[in-house]
N, C-alpha and C positions, 0 to 999 in steps of 0.2 A: 927129690929122690922118691921113687915109688915103683910102679910097674910100667916100663916104657911101652910094652905091648898093648896094654889096655888104656893107658893114660891116667890110671888111678893114682892119686897121691898116696904118700905114706899114711896119712890120716884116713883116707878113704879105705885103704886096705885094712887098717886096724879096726875101723868101725864095722866093716862087713864081717871080719873075723869074730869080733866080739858078739855081734848079733847072732851069728851062726852058732857060737859056743853056748848061747843060752839054751839051745835045744838039748845040750848034753846034761843039764841039770835036771834033777827030779823035782816034781812040784813042791815037795816038802823041804827042799834045800832053801836056805836063806841067803840071799844075795843083795848087795847094795851097790850103788855107783857113786864114787866120789871123784871130784876133780880138784886140782890145786894149782895155784899160780901166785905170782906176786903182783900187787897193784902197781901199775905203771907210774903213778904219781908219787906214792908214798913208800913203795918197797915193802909194804906189809903183806904178810901171807894171807891169801884168801882160799879157804877151803869151802867147797860147795858140795853138800850132800844132795846130789840130783835125785837120787832115789834111796830112801832109807832102807836099811836091811830089812827084808820081809820075805815071806814065802814066795819062791819063784812062781808057783802056780797063781798067785794073786797079782804079781806085778810084772810078769814076763813081757807083756806088750808095752807097758810103760817104760821098762828098762830098754827095750829095743828102740822105742821112739826117742828116748833121751840120748842113747848112744848115737843114733843117726843124726841128732842135732848138734853133736859136739863140733866145736870149732877150735882152731889153734889158739893157744893162750900165751901169756907173757913168760916170765921166768918160772923156773921150777924149783922151789925150795925143798928138794927131795929129802934131805936128812931130817929136817924139822917135821915134815909131814909124815915120814915113815914112823918116827918115834911117837908123835901125837896120835896117829891112827892106831898104832900098836897099843898104846895106853888105853885108848877107848875100847878096843876089842877086848883087852884084859879086864876092863871094868864090867863089860857085858858078857864075860866068858860063860859058855854053856858046856858043861862037861859031857853032855850027851851028843855033842856034835863035833865035827872037825872045824876048829876055829882057825881061819886063815885069811890072808889078804894077798891079792895079786897086784904087783906093781908093774905096769907097762910104762917104760921110761927109757931115755937114752943114758940114764945113770949119771947125768951131770947135775950137780947141785948148783943151780943158778938162782941164788937168792940176792944177788947184788953185792955180796960181801965175801970175797975170797979169803979174807984173813982168818976166819974161824972155821973154814970147811973141814980141816983135819980134826979139830976138836968136836965139831958136830957129828962127824962120821963115827968117831970113837965113842961118843956118848950114845949114839943110836945102836952101835954094835954091842956095847955093854948092856944096854937095856934089853935088847933082844936075847942076849945070852943068858942073863940072870933069870929071865922068866921061863926059859926052856929047860932049866936044870933043877934038880932036887925033887924030893917026894911030894912037896906041896906046890909043884909048878902048875902053871896054867899055860900050857904050850899053845902058842899061836904061831903057826907056820907062815913064813913069808915066802911067796913064790915070785921071783923077779923074772921079768922078760926084758932082756937087753934089746932095744928096738932101734933100728937104723944103723947106718954105716959107721957113725961116730960114737956108738954106744960104748960105755965103760963097763965091759963085761966083768972085769976083775972086781970092781967095787960092788957090783950087783951080786956077784957070787959070794962075796964076804957077807953081805947083808942076809942072803938066803941061808947060808951055812950057819950063821949065828943063831938062827931060829929053828934049825933043823928042817928048813924048807929046801927048795931046789931052785936052781937058776937055769934059765933057758936062753938060747941065743937066737934072736930073730934079727940079726944085723942085716940080713937080706929081707927087706919088708915083705917080699913075695912068700916067705915061709910062715907068716904070722898065723894063718889059719891052722896049719899043722901044729904050731907051738901052742895055740890056745887049746886045741884038742888034747894035747899032752898034759897041759896044766890041769885042766878040768878032770882028767882021768885020775888025779890024785884025791879027788873028793868022792 
């Protein structure tokens, strides 16, 4: 699945759109790049911070190069990684900035164990909701991009709404450039 006219794969389209979206950020904005997957042998979650959050003006080319190098990975432990990334952002919270994460995903929690998916999702939703409410909240908005024809838009919408973020539909991979532009306009 991708663009039959150009022959670009779904991943090719996403990489191109992400690199183009880097131009939408101001030099002083801080952006990082994280990938996540499951180890094919052990099933353990592997989180890779390819570029630690830093001023875009200092890391723009490194970000672009690392995005261009992305390759397909194994399973996607979406709920666990959403929650742990959210917790890390909360620990590093900066009240002078918009604190947010963007999840580009098909919305499938593919961690090798379907028996605890409902609990993991509810735990993640509860965590996102509790941090977004109250006078002492440290709001971290989650922007979800449902990517690909089999994307679970409903689940990704729940995740975004729990954090007062927004959900975007890129089920047609050819729309990914427009969607990235819309997401970045929130910052």
